[in-house]
C-alpha positions as CSV (number, residue, x, y, z in Angstrom):
1,X,87.3,-7.7,-1.7
2,X,85.2,-5.1,0.0
3,X,81.2,-5.8,0.3
4,X,79.0,-3.0,-0.4
5,X,75.8,-2.3,1.1
6,X,72.6,-0.1,0.2
7,X,70.5,0.8,2.7
8,X,67.3,2.2,0.7
9,X,64.9,4.6,3.0
10,X,61.5,4.4,4.3
11,X,58.9,4.5,1.5
12,X,56.3,6.9,2.0
13,X,52.9,6.8,1.3
14,X,51.7,8.5,-1.6
15,X,48.6,9.6,-2.9
16,X,46.5,7.9,-5.2
17,X,46.1,9.1,-8.7
18,X,43.6,7.9,-11.2
19,X,46.0,6.7,-13.7
20,X,47.8,4.7,-10.8
21,X,45.0,3.4,-8.5
22,X,42.4,0.7,-9.7
23,X,38.6,2.2,-9.6
24,X,37.1,1.7,-6.1
25,X,34.3,-0.6,-6.1
26,X,31.2,0.6,-4.0
27,X,30.4,-2.1,-0.9
28,X,27.5,-3.4,-0.1
29,X,25.9,-3.5,3.4
30,X,23.1,-5.8,4.7
31,X,21.7,-5.6,8.1
32,X,20.5,-8.5,10.1
33,X,17.3,-7.4,12.4
34,X,16.0,-9.6,15.6
35,X,13.0,-8.5,16.9
36,X,10.1,-9.6,19.3
37,X,6.5,-9.3,18.1
38,X,4.1,-9.4,21.1
39,X,0.6,-10.0,22.1
40,X,-1.5,-11.3,24.7
41,X,-5.0,-13.2,25.3
42,X,-6.8,-13.5,28.6
43,X,-8.4,-16.8,30.0
44,X,-11.5,-16.6,31.8
45,X,-12.5,-20.1,34.0
46,X,-15.5,-19.7,35.3
47,X,-17.1,-22.5,37.9
48,X,-13.7,-23.3,39.2
49,X,-14.8,-25.6,41.9
50,X,-16.6,-27.8,39.6
51,X,-13.4,-28.1,37.8
52,X,-11.7,-29.7,40.6
53,X,-11.7,-33.5,40.6
54,X,-11.7,-34.3,36.9
55,X,-8.4,-35.5,37.1
56,X,-4.5,-35.1,37.4
57,X,-3.3,-34.1,33.6
58,X,-6.7,-33.5,32.6
59,X,-6.9,-29.9,31.5
60,X,-8.9,-27.0,30.6
61,X,-8.2,-25.2,27.2
62,X,-8.3,-21.6,25.9
63,X,-9.6,-20.7,22.4
64,X,-6.7,-20.6,20.1
65,X,-5.2,-17.2,19.6
66,X,-2.5,-16.0,17.0
67,X,0.4,-13.8,18.0
68,X,3.4,-13.2,15.5
69,X,1.6,-15.1,12.9
70,X,1.4,-18.4,14.8
71,X,-1.2,-19.9,16.7
72,X,-1.4,-20.5,20.7
73,X,-3.3,-21.9,23.1
74,X,-3.2,-22.0,27.3
75,X,-3.8,-25.4,29.2
76,X,-4.9,-25.0,32.9
77,X,-4.8,-28.2,34.8
78,X,-7.2,-27.4,37.9
79,X,-6.0,-31.2,39.7
80,X,-2.4,-30.6,38.2
81,X,-0.2,-32.1,35.9
82,X,2.5,-34.6,37.7
83,X,1.0,-37.5,39.6
84,X,3.8,-37.1,42.1
85,X,2.5,-33.5,43.5
86,X,-1.3,-35.8,44.1
87,X,-3.2,-32.7,43.1
88,X,-1.7,-30.1,45.5
89,X,-1.1,-28.1,42.7
90,X,-2.7,-26.3,39.8
91,X,-0.7,-26.5,36.7
92,X,-0.7,-23.8,33.7
93,X,0.6,-24.3,30.4
94,X,1.2,-22.2,27.2
95,X,1.6,-24.1,23.8
96,X,1.9,-23.8,20.3
97,X,-0.9,-24.6,18.0
98,X,0.5,-24.0,14.4
99,X,1.8,-27.3,12.7
100,X,4.9,-28.0,10.7
101,X,7.1,-25.1,12.4
102,X,9.6,-24.1,15.0
103,X,9.2,-21.2,17.0
104,X,11.2,-19.2,18.8
105,X,9.2,-16.9,22.0
106,X,9.2,-15.5,25.1
107,X,6.5,-15.9,27.4
108,X,4.4,-14.4,30.6
109,X,1.8,-16.2,32.6
110,X,-0.3,-14.1,35.0
111,X,-3.1,-14.5,37.3
112,X,-5.0,-11.3,37.8
113,X,-5.6,-10.4,41.3
114,X,-9.3,-9.8,41.5
115,X,-9.2,-7.5,44.7
116,X,-8.0,-4.0,43.0
117,X,-4.9,-4.1,44.8
118,X,-2.8,-5.3,41.8
119,X,-0.9,-8.0,43.4
120,X,-0.8,-10.4,40.4
121,X,0.9,-13.9,40.6
122,X,3.3,-13.0,37.5
123,X,5.7,-15.8,35.8
124,X,7.7,-13.9,32.7
125,X,10.8,-14.1,30.8
126,X,10.4,-10.7,29.5
127,X,11.7,-9.0,32.5
128,X,14.6,-11.0,33.1
129,X,18.0,-11.8,31.1
130,X,17.8,-15.7,29.7
131,X,20.9,-17.7,30.0
132,X,20.3,-19.4,26.7
133,X,18.0,-17.3,25.0
134,X,14.3,-17.5,24.2
135,X,12.2,-21.0,24.4
136,X,12.3,-23.0,21.0
137,X,8.7,-24.7,20.6
138,X,7.9,-27.2,17.9
139,X,4.0,-28.0,17.2
140,X,2.9,-28.7,20.5
141,X,5.5,-28.0,22.3
142,X,4.4,-25.9,25.8
143,X,6.3,-24.0,28.2
144,X,4.5,-23.5,31.7
145,X,4.7,-24.9,35.4
146,X,3.4,-28.0,37.3
147,X,3.1,-26.1,40.3
148,X,2.2,-23.0,38.9
149,X,0.3,-22.5,42.5
150,X,-0.8,-24.4,45.6
151,X,-4.6,-25.3,45.6
152,X,-5.1,-24.7,49.1
153,X,-3.9,-21.2,48.7
154,X,-5.2,-20.2,45.8
155,X,-8.7,-20.9,47.2
156,X,-8.4,-18.9,50.0
157,X,-7.2,-15.9,48.1
158,X,-8.0,-12.9,46.0
159,X,-7.2,-14.4,42.6
160,X,-10.8,-16.6,42.9
161,X,-13.8,-14.4,42.9
162,X,-17.4,-15.7,42.4
163,X,-15.5,-19.1,41.8
164,X,-13.6,-17.5,38.8
165,X,-10.1,-17.1,37.4
166,X,-8.7,-15.0,35.3
167,X,-5.4,-15.8,33.3
168,X,-3.5,-13.7,31.3
169,X,-0.7,-14.8,28.7
170,X,1.9,-12.6,27.0
171,X,3.8,-14.1,24.1
172,X,6.9,-12.5,22.5
173,X,7.7,-14.2,18.9
174,X,11.5,-13.6,18.0
175,X,11.7,-13.0,14.5
176,X,14.9,-12.4,12.4
177,X,15.0,-10.9,9.0
178,X,18.0,-9.5,6.9
179,X,17.7,-6.5,4.8
180,X,20.1,-5.6,2.2
181,X,20.1,-2.6,-0.3
182,X,16.4,-2.1,-1.7
183,X,16.4,-1.3,-5.5
184,X,13.1,0.2,-7.0
185,X,11.5,-0.2,-10.2
186,X,9.1,2.2,-12.0
187,X,6.8,0.9,-14.4
188,X,7.0,2.6,-17.8
189,X,4.2,2.5,-20.6
190,X,4.6,1.2,-23.9
191,X,6.2,4.0,-26.4
192,X,3.6,5.5,-28.1
193,X,5.7,8.1,-30.2
194,X,4.9,7.1,-33.5
195,X,1.2,7.7,-33.0
196,X,2.1,11.0,-31.1
197,X,4.2,12.1,-34.2
198,X,1.6,11.2,-36.6
199,X,-1.0,13.4,-34.7
200,X,1.6,16.1,-34.8
201,X,1.8,16.0,-38.5
202,X,-1.6,15.6,-38.9
203,X,-2.4,18.6,-37.1
204,X,0.0,20.7,-39.1
205,X,1.2,22.6,-36.0
206,X,4.7,23.8,-36.0
207,X,5.0,22.9,-39.7
208,X,8.4,24.7,-41.1
209,X,8.7,23.3,-44.5
210,X,6.4,21.5,-47.1
211,X,6.9,19.2,-50.1
212,X,4.9,19.8,-53.7
213,X,4.0,16.1,-54.8
214,X,1.9,16.0,-58.4
215,X,0.6,19.4,-57.3
216,X,-0.5,18.5,-54.0
217,X,1.5,20.2,-51.1
218,X,2.3,18.6,-47.8
219,X,3.2,20.2,-44.5
220,X,6.0,18.7,-42.4
221,X,8.8,19.5,-39.7
222,X,12.4,19.9,-40.4
223,X,13.8,18.4,-37.2
224,X,11.7,15.3,-37.6
225,X,12.7,14.8,-41.1
226,X,16.5,15.2,-40.1
227,X,15.7,12.7,-37.6
228,X,14.7,10.1,-39.7
229,X,16.2,10.3,-43.1
230,X,20.0,11.1,-43.5
231,X,19.0,12.4,-46.8
232,X,16.9,15.1,-45.4
233,X,19.3,16.3,-42.9
234,X,21.7,17.2,-45.5
235,X,19.5,18.9,-47.8
236,X,17.8,20.8,-44.8
237,X,20.8,21.0,-42.1
238,X,23.7,20.4,-44.3
239,X,26.2,22.9,-45.6
240,X,24.2,22.9,-49.1
241,X,21.3,24.0,-47.3
242,X,19.3,26.8,-49.0
243,X,18.0,29.4,-46.4
244,X,15.0,30.2,-47.9
245,X,14.0,27.0,-48.7
246,X,10.2,26.5,-47.5
247,X,9.3,24.5,-50.4
248,X,10.7,21.5,-51.7
249,X,9.3,20.0,-55.4
250,X,9.6,16.2,-55.6
251,X,9.1,14.6,-58.9
252,X,8.5,11.3,-60.2
253,X,6.7,10.2,-57.1
254,X,2.3,10.2,-56.8
255,X,1.2,11.7,-54.3
256,X,-0.8,9.2,-52.7
257,X,2.7,7.2,-52.2
258,X,4.5,10.2,-50.7
259,X,1.6,10.6,-48.2
260,X,2.3,7.2,-47.1
261,X,5.9,8.1,-46.8
């Protein structure tokens, strides 16, 4: 018995007609945007020599300042923060002062050169790539340097002038928000169409038909009557309408009753 084999030709792509293809549903998109909100604060320390000897771990703090919706403060340790350094270095830190929140941020601490040469001492995370990204801080969490500057070098430098230090701190708060399609609504005032039609009727502007009821004549608008009553629609615009009909006489109804209608 012979075996019959049928080889089908490769199918070719065909155009999609409205009758054979499902309706295309519009897709939606959203965008996650991460950016840095930056701000800075200058901390002026006068009477530096009088702050020495307060003890290791004791600090001078700046006023609280806000950046990116969070509160921050600088801490300067004249005798250093670590006992093992034996007060050989001054320490400088920036701390989160907002409660009940975690913040991702970048920092820059700058000791200003007061000679005018702008040879500032800068420790910054803004100008270099971070392998693990921005720092994450909790309430009272801090970032800084225990060995910010050797004290013996600081006291003979242009950073100290008239027993005064100028320190600047720059904070960059990292914020992420997701944006999607925005829906806009327009508030509409309540409809007062009934009141407007009543005012139009009372003014008698544009009236094109009248009713005689109990020897009293009432002016009206054909289109309004036809829109509100199928009887008037047939009488005024139907096949049996009279082209010359300008006044309709109404029997068996009192004028006050008709006016209320």
